[in-house]
N, C-alpha and C positions, 0 to 999 in steps of 0.2 A: 582465776585469782589475779592474773596480771593483765592489764589493759594497755594497749598502745594509746597514748594520749596526744602525741604530736611527733613529728619527725620525718625522716626521709622516706619511710615506708609508703606514705600517701603519695608523695610526689613521684616516687619511682613507679607507682601503679599508673599514674597518668601517662608517663613515658611509655610504659609497656603497651598501652592501648593504641599507639599510633599505627596507622595503616602501613606506613613505610617499614616500621619495625617488624610487623607481622609478615610482610612480604619477604623481608630480608632473612628471617630465621625460620619461617614456616611454623613457629611454635608460640610466638607472642613477644618475647623479650629480645630486643636486638643485643648483640654482643660486641665486644671490642674488635673481634675479627671481621664482623660485618662492616664496622666503621672503617677498618683498614682497607677492605676491598673497595668500598665506595670512594674512599679518598685516594686510592691508588698508592698506598704506602704500606710499609711492613707493620706487622702486629706490634713489634717493639717500639716503633715510632708512636703508635697510639698510646702505649703504656707510658712512654716518656711524657706525653702531654698531660695525662690524667694522674700521674704520680708526681708532678712538679719537677721533672727533670729535663724539660724540653730546652730550656735556655742553654746555649752552647752546644747542643746536640742536633737541633733542628732549626731551619730557617723560619723567620716569622711567617712567611707565606705558607710553608708546609703546616705549621701549627694552626694557622687560620683555616686551612683546607680541612684538617682533621676535625676542628671544632664545628665547622659548618656541616660536615658529614654526620657528626654526632647529633646535631640539632635536627637535621633532616630525618634521621632514623628514630629520633626520640630516645637516644641512648643516654643512660646515666651509669657511672661506675657503680659496681656492687659494693655498698658500704661494708658489708660483712667481710668480703674477701680483702678489701683494702684495709679494714681494721685488723684482720689476722696478720697481714704482712707487717703492720706496725705494732703488733701485740696489743692492740686495742680494738674495741668493737663499736666505738662512737655511740654507746648507749650508757645512760646512767639510770639507776633505780631510785624510786621515791617510795618509801614505806611510811604510812601514817595511820593514825588510830581512828579517824572519823571523817574520811573524805565524803561519805554518803550523807552524813547527818549535820555536819557543821556548816553554818551560813558563811563562814570565812574561808573554807577550803579552796573554793574556786579562785580566790585572789592569790593565795599562796602558790597553788599549782600553776596558775598562769604566769606568775613571775618566774618560777623555776623553769617552766617549759620555754618561755620566750628567750630566756638567757641561754638555756641549753641549745635551743635552735640556732641562735646567733653564734654559738660555739660549735656548730655542726654536730650536735648530739641529739639523739632521740631520748625520750623519757618513758620509762615503764613504771606504772604506779600500782601499788598494792594497798588495799584498805584492810587492816587487820581487825578492825572493830574493837581494838584494845585488848585482844587476846594474846598473851605472851607466847603461847605455843604457835599461833599463826604467824606472829612476828618472826620467830626463829625460823619457821618454815619458809617464810617469804624471803628472808635474807639468804637462806641456803639456795633457794631457787634462783634468785638473782645472781648469786655467785656462780652457780652452775651455768648460767647463761653468759658468763664472763663479762658482766657489766664493768665499766671503767671505774665506777664509784657509786656510792649510795648516800642519799639524803634521808635522814629519819626525821619526820615532822610530827609534832603533837598539835592538836587544835586548841588546847588550853595550856597556858604556861605552867609547867610543873617539872619536878625532877623525875627522870625516867631510868628504868633499868635498860641497859644496853643490850639489844638482841644478840643472841649468840651468833658469832661469825662476823659481826660488823667491823671488828678490828682487823679483819683479814683483807680489807680493801680501803681505798680512800673514802672517808666518811665525814659528814658534817651533820650537825643537828640544827633544826629550825623550830623556834618557838618552844624549846624545852632545854633542860640542863641535864647532863649526865650525872647519875648518882655518884660515880667514881671520878668525876672531873677529868676523864681520859680523852675526850674528843672536843674539837672546836664547836662552838654553838653561836647561833644568831638569834637574839631575842629582842622584844620591845624594851625600851627604857621606861619601865613602869613607874619607877620612883619619880623620874623627871616628868612623866605624864601627870602624876598626882600634883606635883608643884604647879604645872601648867594650869590644871583645873582650878586650883586655889587662886592663882593670879587672875584668872578670868573674872572671878567674883571680887577679889580685892580691888582690881582696877576700876570696878564700877561702884566702889564705896561700901561694899558689903563687909560687915564685921561680925554679925551674928550668923554664923554658918554651921552647917551640919553635913554629915556623910550618912547616906542610906544605902543599905545592901552590902553584899560581900560575903565571902565564904572563907573557909579555912584553907586558903591556898596562897601561893607566892604572889599572884597578881593583887589580891586584896590587901595583903600586908604591905607590899611595896607602894601601892597607890595611896594608902593611908599615911605611910611614912612621908611620902612626898608632899601630900596635902598639909600635914602638920609642919613640915619643914618651912613651907612658904608662909604659913600663918605665924609661926614662931618668929620668923624674920621681921614681922610687923608687930611683934609683941602681943600676939593673940594666941590664947590657948583654947583648944576645943574641949569643952566639958565632956565627960564620959557619956552623959545622957544624950549628947548630940551625935554620937557615933552609934548608929542603930544597925546591927548586923542581921539582915533578914533574907540572906540568900541572893540568888541572881535572876529571879523571874519577876514578871509584872506584879504578881500577887505580893511578893516581898516588898517591892517598892511602894505599893499602895498601903500595906500594913505599916511600914516604917514611917511614911509621911503622915498617916493619920495619927500615929503615936506622937509625932513631933508637933503637929499643927492643930489637931482638933481640941478645942476648948482652951487653947493657950492664947492669952491676950496678944493683940497685934504688936504691942510694943515689947513683947518678950519672946515671941516665936522667931525662928530663923527667917532671914530674908533671902538666904541663898542655900541651895542644897546641891551637893556633889553626889551624883548617883554612881554606884559601882559599875553599872553598864547601861546601855540604852534601854534594855527591857525594864530594868529597875526604874529608870527615868520615866518611862511610859506610865508605870504605876504611880509615880509621884505626881505626874501631870493629871492623871485621872482623879487622884485623891484631892488635889487642889481644886479641880472643877467641881467635885461633889461638895466641897466645903466653901465654895464661893470665893476662893482666893485667886486673884488674877495673876497669870504668868505672861509677861515678866513684870507687870506693874507692881504687884505685892510680893512676888516670890520669883527669884531666878533659879533656873535648873540647868546643871551641866551634866551631860551624859558621858559615856566612854565606849568606844568601839567603832562608832559610825556604822552601825549595822545597816547593810543594804536593804532597800525596800521598807525601811522602818523609820530611821532617824529623821529623814527629810520629810516624812509624811505625817508626823505627829502634829498635834495642835497645842501650842505653836510648833513650827519646825524646830528641831532640837539642836542646840549648840553642843558639840561633843568633841572629845579628844579621840582621834582615830588610831586604831591599831594598824601598824604598817605591814599587813600580811603580804601584800604583793612584794613590797621591798624586802621582806624576809626571804621569800622564795628566790628573788633575784640575787640577793647577797649570798645565800647558801649555795646556789648553783654556781655563782662566780667563784666563790672560795673553793668549791669542789673541782671545777674545771682547771683552776690555777694549780691545784695540787696534782691533778692528773697530768697536766702539761709539763710540770717541773719534775714530777716523780718524787716530790718531797711531801711528807706529812706535815700539815700546818700545825703550829703549836695549839695546845688545848686551851685556848683563850675564849673569853665570852665577848662577843660584839653586840652592843646595845644600840638599837636604831630608834631615832626620834619618833615620838607620837605627835603628829601635827594637830592643830586646832582646826575644826570645821565650824565656822561661825554661822549661826542661823538666827533664830528670833527668840530663844527662850531665856536669854540673859539681858538684863537692863539695869539701869541705875538703882541703887538701894533706895527704897522709899524713905522719905523724911518723916520722922515721927517725934 
C-alpha cells in the first residue's frame, strides 16, 4: 500500500555499501561507535557532532576529525533513532485518490517530495483509488508509522470527505477543499484562470467568444465565472447558446465545436473559443480542421491545464492556462513542515495559487469581417 518515493532511505543505503563500513562493523552498516573508534574520541563526542551540540563542547579540530571519520566509513545518523529522540520521524505521508491514473500526479508529488527533501523529510505515498475505506486505512497506517504529518491530495478540484484520523496529526489538503472547512487547503485560483483565458482573447480583439466543455464540478463553475467576469468588464455578455457543456474529453470538444461552428455564417460564428481543458481543446482543433476553419487565422482556441505530452504537440501548439500542480505540492508540503516545526495547527484557510499562461500558437488576432 505504501511506497517510499524519496528521502533518506536511498542515501543511507549508499552509505551502508561502503567497503570501510563493512570492515568496521562486519555486518554492513557502520555505527557511531565505529566513527568514535576511528576518530579516537568518545561515543559522546560523536553524538554531540550529529545532534547539533558540538559548539562549545568540542574543538573545531575534533569536530572535523569526527566528520572525516564518518565520511571515510560511509556513516550517516539513523534518522529513525534521531527522530524518536525528537518525538519526530522525519517522515510525512501523502494520501491521494489517483496517483496511478492522473496525468498531473507526478507534478504534484514531485513538488511535495522536493520540498520535503529540502526540509529533511521522507515522503510515503498511498494511492486510495478514491475508495473511502482505503483512505481511512491508509491514514491509520501512516499514523501507526508515526509520520509527522499528512498531505491529502485530490487530482481534480472538489470538496472531499476528510478521512478518519486525519485530524489527529498535522494535515494539509492539496487541490481539494474539506467538506467541513476544518483543514487548510491549497488549490488553483480557477476563477482567476478563467479571467486570464478571456483576456487572452480580448487582447487580440475577439468579441464573439464561446466556452466549450465542462462538467458539474467546482473547476467548471469557477472557470466560467472568471471568463464571464472579464467579458462583463468589457461590456460583453456571453449568450447561453455559446456556453456548450459537453464534458471533459476530446469527443466533447469536437461535438461542442461542431455545434457552434458547423453551418454558422462566418460573420456570426465565434472567433474565439475557451476550452474547459486541453483535451476538449484538442477536439475543438479537430473539428475546426474538418470544417476547413483555420486556427488561429479564423478561430483562436485557448485550453486549460497545460497537459504534458499533449498541449505542446497539437496542431497548432496550444495556448493554455496551466494548472500549478507542482506549486500546489510545494506549498502544501511547506505549510505542513512549518506546522510540524512550530507545533501549531495552521488556520483552516484556503490558499489559491495563480494559473499561469503558456503562450503557443493557437491564439491570434480576431479576423476582420
